[in-house]
C-alpha positions in Angstrom: 0.0 0.0 0.0 1.4 3.4 -1.1 0.6 6.5 0.8 1.0 9.9 -0.7 1.8 13.3 0.9 -1.9 14.3 0.5 -3.0 11.3 2.6 -0.6 12.2 5.5 -1.7 15.9 5.2 -5.3 14.8 5.6 -4.5 12.6 8.6 -2.5 15.3 10.3 -5.2 17.8 9.7 -7.9 15.5 11.2 -5.6 14.8 14.2 -5.1 18.5 14.7 -8.9 19.1 14.4 -10.1 16.2 16.6 -8.4 14.2 19.3 -11.0 11.4 18.7 -9.4 10.8 15.3 -6.2 9.5 17.0 -8.3 7.0 19.0 -10.1 6.0 15.8 -6.9 5.4 13.8 -5.5 3.4 16.8 -8.6 1.1 16.9 -8.6 0.6 13.1 -4.9 -0.3 13.1 -5.3 -2.7 16.1 -8.4 -4.4 14.4 -6.5 -4.7 11.2 -3.5 -6.4 13.0 -5.9 -8.8 14.8 -7.7 -9.6 11.5 -4.3 -10.3 9.8 -3.2 -12.6 12.6 -6.4 -14.5 12.5 -6.2 -14.9 8.7 -2.6 -16.1 9.0 -3.4 -18.6 11.8 -6.4 -19.8 9.8 -4.4 -20.4 6.7 -1.7 -22.2 8.8 1.0 -19.9 7.5 3.8 -19.1 9.9 5.0 -15.4 9.7 8.1 -14.2 11.4 8.0 -10.5 12.2 11.3 -8.7 13.0 10.9 -5.9 15.5 
């Protein structure tokens, strides 16, 4: 997924406008990660993530 400068400007503007946006983004990211993990486990694919 490729993110352009416009997308970041929109996000930064939204965050500056409302503090709730930060919480919303955090929830979306968390849910996305959980869904990816569930899909990975369901498919039986082992994924190694380097932190």
